[in-house]
N, C-alpha and C positions, 0 to 999 in steps of 0.2 A: 850203329845205325839207328835212328829214332824208330820207335815201335810202330808209328803210324805210317811208315813208308813200306810200299810193296816192292817186289822185285822189279816192276816196271820203272821204278825210280832209280835203280842202280846205275851209276855212271861208270864209264870206262874211258880213261885218258890214254890215248896212244901217242906217246912222245916221238916215236919214229915217224909217224905220218902227220904229226901235229894236228890231231883230231880229238874231239870230244864226242863220245857216243852215248846214247841211252838206248838200251835194248837193241843194240846193233845199228841204230839209226844215227847218222852223223848230225850233230847240232851245228848250226851256222854261227860261228863266232869269228870276228875279225882279228887281225894280228895283235893289236895292243890289248884288247880285252882278253885274248887267249894267253898272252904273256903274263898278264896280271893273274889270271886264273891259275896258271901253273905255279906262279910264285906263292899264291895262297895255299895251294895244295901241298907244296913243299914244306910249308909251315903249318900243317893241319892242326887245328885245335889251339893254335897259338895266335895271339893278337899281333897283327902286322900293322905298323904305324903308317900314316900317310907319307911321312918323310922317307921311310924305307921304300915305299912304293915308288916315289919320285926318283930316288937314287937308283933303284933297280931298272925302271923302265926308261928313264930319260937322262939320268946323270945329274950331278949336283949343280952344274952351271947352265941349266936349261933356260931357253929364251922363249917360253910360251906359257899359256895359262894352264898350269898343272892341276889346279883345283878342278877346273872344268874337265880336264882330261880324265882325271880319276873318276869323277862323277859319271861321265859318259861311259867309261869302260865298265864300271860296276853296273850301270843300268843295262848295258848290252848283255852282260853275263846273266843277270837276273831274267831278262827277257828270254834268253835262250833256254834257261832252266825252268821258266815259269815259276820263279821263286818269289814269294811274298816277303817284302822287307819287314812287314809287321810281324809275321810268323815264319821266319826263315827256316828252310829245311837244309840249305846248303851254305848260304853266304850271310854271315851275321855282321851287322854294323854296331860298332861301339862308338856312340856319338862323341865327336870331338877327339877321338883317339885313332881309330883305324878299323880294320876288318878282320874277320876270322872265318876260315872254312871249317864247317862243322859236319858235313855230310859224309856219306860212305862213297868210296871210289876205288876202282881197281886200276892200277897202273900197268900198262903193257908197253913194250918197246922202249924201256926207259934208258937204255944205253948208258951214257955218261951223266944222266940227270942226277942231281943231288938228292932226289927223292929216296928216302930210305926204303929198304926192302920190306921192313915191318909196316911201312905206310902203304905199300903197294898191295896189301891184302884187303879184301872186302870183308865186312863184318855182318853176316846175316842176322836178322832179328829172330826172336822166338817164333813169331808168326811164320817166317820163312822156313824155319826148321820143322815146324809142325806140318806145314804144307808138303815139304819134301818127304816126311815120314808117311803121310797119307798117300802120296803118289806111289810109294814103294810097296804098298799093300798088294798091288796087282794091277794088271793092265785092263781088267774087266770089271773093276769095282763100280764104274759109272753105270753099268747096265742094271745094277740092283738098287741104285740110288738116284732115280730120276729127279726127285725134288731137290736134292743137293746139287745136281748138275745144273738145274734151272737157276738156283741161287748163285752158283759160281759164275754162270754166264752173265747174269745181271750185274754182278760185281765187276767182272771184266769189262762189260760195256760202260759202266760208270767210270772206271779207271781210264778207259780209252778216250772217253769224252773229256776227262779232266786233263790228261797228260799228252794227248795227241797234239802234235805241233801244227795247229791249223794255219799259222802264219806261213808255213812252208808251201801250203797248197792254195790258200785263198789269195785273191789279188790284193795288191797294195791298197790301203785305205784311200778313199777319194778325198782330195783336198780342194776346197773351193774358196777358202779364205785363209789369210796368213797375216801374221804380225812379226815384224823384225824388231826384236828387243835391242836397246842401246848396246852397241859394241863396246866391250871393255877396253879401256886405255891401258895398255901394258908397256908404255914407253918409259915408265918410272918417273914421269913428270906430270903432276896434276894440271899444270898449265896447258898441257896438250889435250885436255878433255874436249876442247872445241873441235879438235881434229877427228877424234873418234865419233863425236856427235854428228859432225858433218858427213863423215863416211856412212854413218847409219842413215842419215837423211837422204843421201844420194842413192844408196842401195834401195831404200823404200821407193824413191822416185822412179828408178829403173823398173822395179817390179810393178809399180802402180800403173805403168803404161800397158799392162797386159789386160785386155778387156774381159777375159774369161776368169780372172782371179780378183777377188776382193782383198785389198791390202789396207791395213790400218794406218792412218796418218801418223806422222812423227810426233805431233802434239800429244797424242794419247800414249804412245809407247814410251815417251820420255819420262813419264811418271813412274816407270819401273826401273829407272836407272840404278837405284840403290836398293831395289826390292829383293827380298829373300823368299817371296811367295812361291809355292810349287807351280810348275809350268801349267798343269791342268787348271789350276785356279785362275792364273793369269789369262789363259785362253778363254775361260768362261766369262771373265769380266770384260774381255775385249770382243767376245762373240766370234772367235775364229777357230778353224780346224787345226791349224799348225802354227808352230813357233819357230823362228830362226833366231839363234843366239850365237855369239862368237866374240872375237876380240881382234884388235888392230894394234900394230906396233910399227914404229918407224925406227930405222937404224941407218943413219947417214942418208944416202940418196935412195934407199930401198924401203919398201913398205910390205908388211906381211899381214894377211887376214886369215883367221881361222873361222869357220862357220859350220854349224850343224843344224839339221832340220829335225824337229820333233813332232810326231803326230800326237797332239795334246790329249784327246780323250783317253788314250791308253798309255800316255807318257812313253811312247814308242819311238826309239831312235830310227830315223829313216835314212840319214845320209850325213856325212861329214867330209870336209876337205880343207886343205891348207893351200894358200896362194902366196906367191912372193913375186913382186915386180919392182922395176925402177919407178920412182915417183913420176917421171914424165909420162909413164904409161898408166897412170892411176885411172883414167877414164875407161881404158880397155879393161883394167882389172875389175872395176865396178860392174861393168856389163857382163864380164865372164862369170862372176859370182852369181849375178841375177839369172843369167842364162842356165847355169847349172841347177839352180834352185827350181826354175821353171821346168827343166827336164825331169827333175825328181818328182814334182807334183803332177806332171803329165797332163797339163792343160793344153788345149789347142791354140796355136798362135796364128794370127793372120799373117799374110806375106809381109805387110808393113812392119808388124811387130817383130817378126824374125829378122828383118833387115836392120831395124834399130838396134837389136841386141847383138848383132854381128858386126856392127859398124861403130867405130869410136876413133876419135883423133887423139893427138897428143896435146898436152897443155904444159906450159911453163910451171914448174913446181912452185915457184914464188908467187905466181899469179893465182894458182889454185889455193895456196895457203891463205892469201889475202881474201879470196872469195869465201872460204870457209869461215874465217873470222867475221866477215860481213854478215853471213847468214846467222852466225851465233848472236851478233848484236841485233839483227832484224827480229829474231825470235823473242826478244825481250819487249819490243813494241813501245817502249817509252820514247818521249821526244828526244832525249839525249842519245839513247841507244840507236835511234833511227839515223841521226846525223853521223854517229860513229860508223854505222853500217855503210852509209854512202861513201865515207872516207875510204873504207877498206875496199869497196867495190871499185872505186876510182883508181886505187893503187893497182888492183888486178888488171884493169883496163889499160893503165899506163904500161904495165909490164907486157901484157898480151892483148893488143887491141882487137884481136879476132876472137876473143873468148866470150861467146854469146851469153852464158849464164850470168856474168857480172853485170851486163846491161839489164838483164831481166830483174836481177836483184835491186838495181838502182830504181827501176820502174816501180817495183813493189814499195820501196821506201817512200817515194814521192807521192804515190796514191794514198798511202796511209797518212803522211803528213798533211796532205790536202783534206782528206776526209775528216780527220780529227781537229781541223781548223788550227793546227799549229803553224801553218804556212798559208799565205794568200793563194787561193785557188788559181789565180791568173799566173802565179809563179810555179806552183806545185804540179798541176795537172799537165800543162804542156811539156814539162820536163819528163814526166812519166811517159807521155806519148812518145817523145823522141827516143827515150831509152828503150821502150818496148818495141818500137818500129825497127831500131837498129838490131835488137836481139833477134827479131823474126827474120830480118834480112840475112843475118849470119847463120841462123838455124831455124828454119820454118817449123820444126817439130817441137819447139819449146812451148808447152802448154801454159806455163806460168806467164810468159810474155803475151800470149794471146788473151789470157784472163785480164792482165793489166791494161791492155789496149781496150778490151771490152768495158772495163771499169771507167776508163777515160771517156769513152763514148757515152756511157750512161750518165756520169756525174758532171761532165764538163762540156762535151760537144753536143749533148742532148740529141744524139743521133741514135734513135731507138733501134732501128733496123740493123745498123752496123754493130751496135752493142750486142744484140742477140746473136748475130752471126759469129762474132768473135767468142762469145761464151760457149756456143755450141762447138766451135772448133777446138777450144781448149779442152772441153770434156771428151770430145772425140779422140784427141791426142793422148789424154790421160784420164780415163774414166774414173780413176780412184783419187783424183785431185780434189780433196774435200773443199778447198778454198774456192775453186771454180763453181762447184755446186752451191756453196754458201752465197757467193756474190751473184750468181745467176738468180737465186731466190730473191735478192734485193730488187733486181730488174723486174722480175715477174710481179712482185708486190707493188712496185711503183706503177706498173702498167695495169694493175687491178686484176691480174690473173691469179687469184688467191689459191685455188687448188693446186695449180702447177707450182706455185711458190712453196706451198706446204710439202709437196713431193720432193722438191730440191733440197729444202733445208733438212728434211728427214734423211735424205740420202747422205748429206754432209755429216749428219749426226751418226749415221751407221758407219761411215768411214772413219770418223774421229770421235768415238763414243765418250771419251773423257775430256774433250775440249770444253773449257769453261766459256770461251768466246762463242762457240756454236750453241752451247746450251743457253746462253744469254740471247742469241739470235732466234732461238725457238720462241722465247718470250717476246722478243721484238715482233715476230710474225703474229703472235696472238694479239699484240697491241694494235698493229695496223689492220687486223681483221675486226677490230673493235670488240674483241673478246677479252675484256679487262680482268675478269675473274680468272680466266685461263692464264693470262699473262702473270698475274700475281702468284698463282700456284706454281707455275714453271720457274719464275725468278726466285721464289723462296727456296725451291729445290736446288737451284744453282748456288745460292748463297749458303745453303747448308753444307755444300761441298767446299766452296771457296768463299768464306765469310767476308773477305775484304775486296772482292773483285769490283772495281768502281763502275763498270758499265752495267752490271747487274743491278747495283743500287740505283743508278740513273734511270733505267727503264722501269724498275719497280716504283720509283717515285712518280714517274709519268702515269703509270697505271693507277696508282692511288689518287693522283690528281683528277683523273677522269671519273673516279668514283666519288669525287668531292671529299676525299679524306685528306684535307690539306695539311693537317699537322703531321700525318704520317709521311706525306709526300716531301715536305720540307726536311723532315728527319733523314729521309733517304738521300736527298740532295746534299745535305750536310756531310753524310758519310762518303759520298762521292768526292766532295771537296777535300775531305781529309786525305783521301788516297791520291787525288790529283789537284793539289792546291792551285787555285786561280784559273782553273780550266774554264774558258769562256762559255763552253756549251753548258756546263753545270750552272754557272752564274745566270745565264739567260733563262734557263729552265726555272731556277729559283725565283727570279724576278717575275716571270709569267705567272707562276703559281701564286706568289704573294699578291699580285694585282687581281687575279680572279677571286682570291680569298677575301679581298677588301682591305688588305694590309698595304695601303697606298704608300705610306712613308717608306716601308721596307723596299717596295718595288722601285721607288724613285732613287733610293740609296744605291740600288744595283746599277741604275742608269749612270749615276755619278761615277761609280767605280769603273764601269766599262769605258766611260769617256776618258778617265785618267789612264787606263791601261792602253788605250788606242794610241797614245802619244809615244809608246815605246815598242809596241808589237801589233801584229795583225789581230783585229777584233772583228768577227763576222757581223756584218750589218743585219743579217738574217736574225741573229740573236737579239740585237737591239730592237728590231721590229717585233719580236715575240714579247718583249717586256711591255712595249706600248700596246700590243694587242691585249695583254692581260689587264692593262689599265683602261681598256676600251677607248683608247685614243686612236681612232681609225686613220685620221689624216697623217699622223706621225708614223703609224705602222706602215702605211702605203709608201710614205716617203722613203723609209728605210728598206722596204721590200724592193723598191725601184733601184736603190743603190746596190742591193744584193744581186739584182738582175744584171746591172751594168758590170758587176764584178764576177759574173758567171758563177755565183755561189751554188755549190752542189746541193745544199739543203733544199733548194727550190724544187728539186725532183719530187719531194714529198708533199707538195701543196695539196694534192688530192687526198692524201691519206692522213695527214697530221690533223687531229681533232682540235688542236689549239687555234686553228684558223676559222673555226666554225662561226664566230661572230662576224667574220668578214665575207663569208662566202656569197651572200646575196648582193654584195656591192658590185656594180659593173666593173670597177677597177680590178677586182679580184679575177673576174672572168677574163678580162683583157690580159692580165699578167699570166694566167695559165696558158692562153693562146701563144703568147710570146715565148714562153718556155717550151711550148710544143706539146702540152698536155691537152687532152680533149675536154 
């Protein structure tokens, strides 16, 4: 027994009662960790390999994440023993090899256990023997040694504070925020990663609908998919109290999920469970896991939230797979991937016409294609509206569909009141839906409600702290507040994390342009073009900046290129108008702005905010255009 251990540290393992005790008090250890503990004690002072542990606890042909299982069991043992992995008194880790039990323990009730009798003895230290001799001197020794009694009392008090099992008596730690790390794909096929990612996203969505709990968005947690960072560090980076981690595996028509909940500040295991269901019941499975996690963190649910977690329908497995593939493509956000996503969502709808999320996913794709000017707004936004409306008809509780409908009303219908109503409804249904807060900030900016817009974009950033898109949108907010220095600072921070993100380069270029740093602006536009070759939005911005800078020939060259491109694809007339505005050709600028109005171009929403129209603002034609769009 190490010399620094006192008798209060002595362990007693009762194999008959299947209990581990310290000084007569039973320590709480679950079944698997207890079996591991017994196995290590049986081999005391010997290295036990992780392979041997797997074979002993689960068998050789196990179908689960044994690495995670061992780590969890070891963590639970150490928590019960208050053992420090850096300075172990009981359980020693040999990195990359296994574990060794090195403490003192007394075995009782061993029955048929393979623990040797020699191992069942306790080994008192020199300190313990000295203490025993002192006590044998007589029962009244303490009366003549009051100072020694005081010292002993203080030592006992310190030991009590150090080793008393406070967790047994104190309430479970409060959890107000949570992050679900990407579930591991244990199907043995890397092409099934999309399925594990989709299941993670769906679990997050179900938890995110709980108003009393802050849940980190998928975009941020996805960055930890292959991370080996300690959970407390991950939690600090995401700003959450607790972490959910686990794995998912499919076998035939069945699906299995393992999940565990960790209180991050103390790396304390709170709960673990395994679930297995048929694929057709996957929606119920997702809500069951979410419901159990909510019960463990003990937040208060509204009646509607309770009802949502307790209600789930069935879905055709093939339709669900197509839906998850669609979401995987949607998350990539490129023009090609958006069309692939629509193809997968349409497959899901063909298989199961009543599956509302597939319509909602279609709406998301068309709003994005319209916003990025990849598709004519007259084509993109009505399709988004129809898909979102159908999704809401099938399932009125889908926050994503309400957000898409709000986006349509903002950027195409120019129905400001209805847009705000739908944004608020989306946030009410899913308070943790970062995209709804992000898009609502667009609406508030366009309406000139700057402080509210700032609140919403920061709420989005809180929910999705590692999102490069939201970080860029913070710079976008600075830009439309005409705080160009703030925009430059924010966008430089964004690019420090993601050096090639095209939208950050685009908005940084616009901020430089307003500071009349034209060379720097053009450089940023060129970097945007490198990432998104031939994107009309970038070309128009470049032509506008060249015109303002006095580089007339370069600006007119952009006009020629846009004209050539328009013969084979949609080219936004708003962008052509911007180039003419940079050249100070007001008549042509208004001619193209009118074409933009006739085409319900969504960029017209920013007429009040975009400083590139400053040369035209005093013209009566500009005032008239604003009125037609519905801006004050």
